C-alpha positions as CSV (number, residue, x, y, z in Angstrom):
1,M,86.7,97.1,131.8
2,A,89.0,94.3,132.8
3,F,91.7,94.9,135.5
4,H,95.0,95.6,133.8
5,V,98.5,96.3,135.4
6,M,101.3,97.3,133.1
7,L,104.7,96.5,134.3
8,I,107.5,98.7,132.9
9,P,110.9,97.1,133.8
10,T,112.7,100.0,132.2
11,L,112.2,103.0,129.9
12,G,115.6,102.2,128.2
13,C,115.5,100.9,124.6
14,P,118.2,99.9,122.1
15,S,116.2,101.3,119.1
16,N,115.9,104.9,118.3
17,C,112.5,105.4,116.5
18,S,112.1,108.9,115.1
19,Y,108.7,109.5,116.6
20,C,109.2,107.7,119.9
21,W,108.4,109.5,123.1
22,S,108.4,106.7,125.7
23,S,112.1,105.7,126.0
24,K,114.8,107.2,128.3
25,P,118.4,106.1,127.7
26,D,119.4,106.5,131.4
27,S,116.4,104.7,132.8
28,P,117.1,102.2,135.6
29,V,116.0,98.5,135.3
30,M,113.4,97.1,137.7
31,D,114.6,94.9,140.5
32,I,112.8,91.7,141.2
33,Q,112.0,93.1,144.7
34,I,109.5,95.5,143.0
35,I,107.6,92.5,141.6
36,E,107.6,91.1,145.1
37,E,106.0,94.4,146.3
38,V,103.5,94.2,143.4
39,V,102.4,90.9,144.7
40,K,101.9,92.2,148.2
41,W,100.1,95.3,146.9
42,L,97.6,93.3,144.7
43,K,96.8,90.4,147.1
44,K,94.0,92.4,148.6
45,F,93.7,95.3,146.1
46,R,91.0,93.8,143.9
47,E,89.3,90.4,143.3
48,E,88.8,90.5,139.6
49,P,91.1,88.6,137.2
50,V,94.2,90.6,136.3
51,T,96.2,90.9,133.1
52,F,99.9,91.9,133.4
53,T,101.5,93.5,130.4
54,F,105.3,94.0,130.3
55,H,105.9,97.2,128.4
56,G,108.6,99.8,128.1
57,G,111.0,101.2,126.8
58,E,112.2,97.7,126.0
59,P,111.2,95.2,128.7
60,L,113.5,92.5,127.5
61,L,116.4,94.6,128.7
62,A,115.5,93.3,132.2
63,G,116.9,89.9,131.1
64,Y,116.0,86.3,131.4
65,D,116.8,86.0,135.1
66,F,114.2,88.8,135.9
67,F,111.4,87.1,133.9
68,S,112.2,83.6,135.2
69,K,111.6,84.9,138.7
70,A,108.8,87.4,138.0
71,L,106.5,85.2,136.0
72,P,106.2,82.3,138.5
73,L,106.0,84.8,141.4
74,L,103.1,86.6,139.9
75,A,101.4,83.5,138.6
76,K,101.6,81.5,141.9
77,S,101.3,84.2,144.5
78,L,98.3,85.9,142.8
79,A,96.7,82.7,141.5
80,H,93.4,83.8,143.0
81,L,93.4,86.7,140.5
82,K,93.9,84.2,137.6
83,P,96.7,86.3,136.1
84,A,97.2,86.5,132.4
85,F,100.3,87.9,130.7
86,A,101.3,89.9,127.6
87,L,104.5,91.5,126.4
88,Q,105.3,94.4,124.0
89,S,108.8,94.2,122.6
90,N,110.9,95.0,119.5
91,L,112.3,91.4,119.9
92,W,115.9,92.4,119.5
93,N,116.9,90.9,122.8
94,L,114.7,87.8,122.5
95,T,116.7,84.5,123.1
96,P,115.4,81.0,122.6
97,E,115.5,80.5,126.3
98,M,113.3,83.6,126.9
99,A,111.0,82.5,124.1
100,R,110.5,79.1,125.6
101,L,109.7,80.7,129.0
102,F,107.1,83.1,127.5
103,A,105.6,80.2,125.6
104,E,105.3,78.2,128.8
105,Y,103.1,81.0,130.2
106,G,101.1,81.4,127.0
107,I,102.2,85.0,126.6
108,P,101.1,86.8,123.4
109,V,103.7,89.2,122.2
110,G,103.2,92.5,120.5
111,S,106.0,93.9,118.4
112,S,106.3,96.8,116.0
113,L,106.9,97.0,112.2
114,D,105.9,100.0,110.1
115,G,105.8,98.1,106.8
116,P,108.5,97.0,104.2
117,E,112.1,97.2,105.3
118,E,113.0,100.5,103.6
119,L,110.0,102.4,104.9
120,N,110.2,100.8,108.4
121,D,113.9,101.7,108.8
122,L,113.3,105.2,107.6
123,Q,111.0,105.8,110.6
124,R,112.5,103.4,113.1
125,G,116.2,103.5,112.3
126,K,118.6,101.6,110.0
127,G,118.8,97.9,110.9
128,Y,115.5,97.8,112.9
129,Y,113.7,95.6,110.5
130,Q,116.3,92.9,110.3
131,K,116.8,92.8,114.1
132,T,113.1,92.5,114.7
133,M,112.7,89.8,112.1
134,E,115.5,87.8,113.6
135,G,113.7,87.9,116.9
136,F,110.4,87.0,115.1
137,K,112.1,83.9,113.8
138,I,113.1,82.9,117.3
139,A,109.6,83.4,118.5
140,N,108.1,81.3,115.7
141,T,110.6,78.5,116.3
142,N,109.6,78.4,119.9
143,N,105.8,78.6,119.3
144,L,105.4,82.1,120.6
145,Q,102.5,84.1,119.1
146,V,103.5,87.5,117.7
147,S,101.3,90.3,116.3
148,F,102.6,93.5,115.0
149,I,101.7,97.2,115.6
150,C,102.2,99.4,112.6
151,T,102.5,103.1,113.3
152,F,101.2,105.3,110.5
153,T,102.8,108.7,110.3
154,S,102.3,111.8,108.2
155,Y,104.9,110.3,105.8
156,S,103.9,106.6,105.7
157,I,100.2,107.3,105.2
158,N,101.2,108.0,101.5
159,Y,102.2,104.3,101.2
160,K,99.2,102.7,102.9
161,E,98.6,100.3,100.0
162,D,102.3,99.1,100.2
163,I,102.0,98.7,103.9
164,F,98.8,96.7,103.9
165,N,100.1,94.4,101.1
166,F,103.3,93.8,103.1
167,F,101.4,92.5,106.1
168,L,99.0,90.6,103.9
169,E,101.6,88.9,101.7
170,N,103.8,88.0,104.7
171,G,100.9,86.5,106.7
172,L,101.3,89.0,109.6
173,N,98.4,90.2,111.7
174,L,98.1,94.0,112.0
175,K,97.2,96.5,114.7
176,L,97.6,100.1,113.6
177,H,98.6,103.1,115.6
178,P,98.5,106.7,114.5
179,A,101.5,108.8,115.3
180,L,100.5,111.2,118.1
181,P,102.1,114.1,119.9
182,S,103.5,113.6,123.4
183,I,103.3,115.6,126.5
184,R,107.1,115.4,126.8
185,D,108.1,115.8,123.2
186,E,110.0,118.9,122.1
187,N,108.8,118.5,118.5
188,P,105.4,116.7,118.9
189,E,103.9,117.5,115.5
190,K,106.6,116.3,113.0
191,W,105.2,112.8,112.4
192,V,101.7,113.3,113.6
193,L,98.9,111.8,111.5
194,S,95.9,114.1,111.1
195,P,92.5,113.0,112.3
196,E,91.1,113.3,108.7
197,E,93.8,111.1,107.3
198,Y,93.4,108.6,110.1
199,G,89.6,108.4,109.4
200,E,90.3,107.8,105.7
201,L,92.9,105.1,106.6
202,L,90.4,103.3,108.8
203,I,87.8,103.1,106.1
204,Y,90.5,102.0,103.6
205,L,91.6,99.2,105.9
206,L,88.0,98.2,106.6
207,D,87.4,97.7,102.9
208,E,90.7,95.7,102.5
209,Y,89.9,93.6,105.5
210,L,86.5,92.6,104.2
211,D,88.0,91.8,100.8
212,H,90.7,89.6,102.4
213,M,88.7,88.0,105.3
214,G,90.5,85.0,106.6
215,Q,93.9,86.0,105.2
216,I,94.7,88.7,107.7
217,E,93.5,90.1,111.0
218,I,93.3,93.8,111.7
219,K,92.6,94.1,115.4
220,N,91.6,97.8,115.4
221,I,88.8,97.1,112.9
222,D,87.6,94.1,114.9
223,N,87.4,96.3,118.0
224,L,85.7,99.2,116.3
225,C,83.0,96.9,114.9
226,K,82.5,95.3,118.4
227,C,82.1,98.7,119.9
228,V,79.3,99.6,117.6
229,F,77.6,96.1,118.0
230,T,77.8,96.0,121.8
231,R,77.3,99.7,122.3
232,R,80.3,99.8,124.7
233,G,84.0,100.3,124.4
234,T,86.0,97.1,124.0
235,V,89.6,98.5,124.2
236,C,91.2,101.1,126.6
237,T,90.9,103.9,124.1
238,F,87.1,103.9,124.3
239,V,86.4,103.2,128.0
240,D,86.7,105.0,131.4
241,C,90.0,103.3,132.2
242,M,90.6,105.2,135.5
243,G,90.8,102.8,138.3
244,D,91.0,99.7,136.1
245,T,94.3,100.3,134.5
246,F,97.6,101.1,136.3
247,A,101.2,101.1,135.3
248,V,104.2,100.4,137.5
249,G,107.5,102.0,136.7
250,P,111.0,100.7,137.3
251,D,111.1,102.1,140.9
252,G,107.7,100.9,141.8
253,S,105.9,104.2,141.2
254,I,102.2,103.8,140.2
255,Y,100.8,105.7,137.2
256,P,97.4,105.8,135.5
257,C,98.9,104.3,132.3
258,Y,102.3,103.4,130.8
259,R,102.2,106.6,128.7
260,F,102.7,108.6,131.9
261,V,105.6,106.6,133.3
262,G,108.7,108.7,134.0
263,M,106.7,111.9,134.7
264,P,106.9,112.7,138.4
265,E,103.7,114.8,138.3
266,W,101.7,111.7,137.3
267,V,102.8,109.5,140.1
268,M,99.8,108.2,142.1
269,G,101.7,106.2,144.7
270,N,104.2,103.4,145.1
271,V,103.7,99.6,145.2
272,C,106.1,99.5,148.2
273,D,103.4,101.3,150.2
274,H,100.7,98.9,149.1
275,P,98.1,101.6,148.6
276,T,94.4,100.9,148.5
277,R,92.2,101.9,145.6
278,E,90.7,104.6,147.8
279,E,94.2,106.0,148.6
280,L,95.1,106.1,144.9
281,A,91.8,107.9,144.3
282,K,93.0,110.8,146.5
283,S,96.1,111.4,144.3
284,A,96.3,114.5,142.0
285,P,96.6,112.4,138.8
286,W,93.4,110.4,139.6
287,K,91.5,113.6,140.4
288,Y,92.7,115.3,137.3
289,L,91.6,112.4,135.1
290,Q,88.3,112.4,136.9
291,E,88.0,116.0,135.7
292,F,88.6,114.8,132.1
293,K,85.8,112.2,132.5
294,E,83.4,115.0,133.7
295,Y,84.5,117.1,130.8
296,V,83.6,114.3,128.4
297,D,80.2,113.8,130.1
298,E,79.3,117.4,129.6
299,N,80.9,118.2,126.2
300,C,80.1,114.9,124.4
301,K,76.7,114.2,125.9
302,R,74.9,114.8,122.6
303,C,77.3,112.7,120.5
304,T,75.8,109.5,119.1
305,Y,78.9,107.5,120.0
306,I,79.6,108.7,123.6
307,K,78.6,105.3,125.1
308,F,81.3,103.4,123.2
309,C,83.9,106.2,122.7
310,R,84.0,108.1,125.9
311,G,86.0,110.9,124.3
312,G,88.8,108.6,123.3
313,C,92.2,108.4,125.1
314,P,92.7,111.0,127.9
315,Y,96.5,111.0,127.3
316,N,96.0,111.9,123.6
317,A,93.7,114.7,124.7
318,L,96.2,116.1,127.2
319,A,99.1,115.7,124.9
320,R,97.4,117.9,122.2
321,S,96.6,120.6,124.8
322,D,99.8,120.8,126.7
323,G,98.3,119.0,129.6
324,K,95.2,121.1,129.9
325,I,91.7,119.8,129.9
326,N,90.1,121.7,127.0
327,G,89.3,119.0,124.5
328,V,88.9,115.3,123.8
329,D,91.1,112.9,122.0
330,P,92.3,114.8,118.8
331,H,91.3,111.8,116.7
332,C,87.6,112.3,117.6
333,T,87.0,113.2,113.9
334,A,88.5,109.8,112.8
335,Y,86.5,107.9,115.4
336,K,83.3,109.5,114.3
337,T,84.1,108.8,110.7
338,I,84.7,105.1,111.2
339,F,81.8,104.6,113.7
340,K,79.4,106.3,111.3
341,E,80.6,104.1,108.4
342,I,80.3,100.9,110.4
343,T,76.8,101.8,111.6
344,K,75.7,102.7,108.1
345,R,76.9,99.5,106.6
346,A,75.5,97.4,109.4
347,T,72.1,99.0,109.1
348,K,72.1,98.4,105.3
349,E,73.1,94.8,105.8
350,M,70.3,94.2,108.3
351,L,67.7,95.9,106.2
352,G,68.9,93.9,103.2
353,S,68.6,90.6,105.2
354,A,65.1,91.5,106.4
355,T,64.0,92.2,102.8
356,M,65.7,89.3,101.0
357,G,65.4,86.7,103.7
358,L,68.4,85.1,105.4
359,D,68.0,81.8,103.5
360,T,67.9,83.2,100.0
361,D,70.3,81.4,97.8
362,S,71.0,83.9,95.0
363,G,74.5,82.7,94.3
364,S,75.5,86.3,93.6
365,E,79.0,87.6,94.2
366,E,77.6,90.3,96.4
367,K,75.9,87.8,98.7
368,S,79.1,85.8,99.1
369,K,81.2,88.8,100.1
370,K,81.7,89.1,103.8
371,G,80.1,92.1,105.5
372,I,80.3,94.2,108.6
373,M,78.1,91.7,110.6
374,T,80.7,89.1,110.0
375,L,83.2,91.3,112.0
376,M,80.6,92.3,114.6
377,L,79.9,88.6,115.4
378,K,83.5,87.4,115.1
379,P,84.6,85.6,118.3
380,S,87.1,87.7,120.4
């Protein structure tokens, strides 16, 4: 897996999404000195190219001055790591000045919309849609690439057709996220999407994607097809991310992933101490996640998909079991459903090609329709 460092300037956020578990209203904002320490930490930490993702909370609360210093500092001081950048934001605080800065560094932006305005604001709060779309306009005007994450909940799953058509008709690319419980949520189950519903949703979106190839991009489906084709995980949910992904909180604390930021028991070290990989490996969180990996090796060893699933996301598994290692990612059922479907369709297509011949010009509608292999061979 590629080397990935997530920078969390703050856990504060101006929005108030109903199912959110990652924001803290009283969170401090990262000082530029923490970025300076990140540079010192990473200079000799690893030699592979690194991707920095600014996440939160809402990272734009750090302000233009922070990013105007942080980006050149990371880009120039760590040039030997060929740093790439990404940003996850609701876009409310995006200014033209910020957008131009991010475009200068070629930063792709991920934002969040759960579908049409009424449905989105029901889940994310009144006014969310309009504020995000205002930021989206600023991004577009300044040549900033934005893709959207859509969270499907136990409520919005009933409107999957409306949601898909919203993204299709507005020319917006889509990445879906199933609402999940949180380790720190007092009411973790209210919005949670069941594994069975998630599996059905993935197959529905697979069919829609194939029917509208070239009109929309659904990143999850692309990644799932790549997993089956390459026989290895292509996104963090389906790989052993321990040691390849880290998150740095506002005070410089180092965590295994952004989902753990703000929880003291998951602190592995601090960038100000410039820990080595070996030193981080001695921390309790690292050792605990190593136990999860061993649990997967033992309990999933007979699963057809273990090589490119790896038990799913460790955080998801721990959130469902109150922090205990006694199960894999609760969406295991959904993953098996879509992996099995993709495998079945790919096998059918390959057998059909072998029987009919790749150059057969039947002119049939069935032949002209895009298939699974189109997604498997799609450039990343």
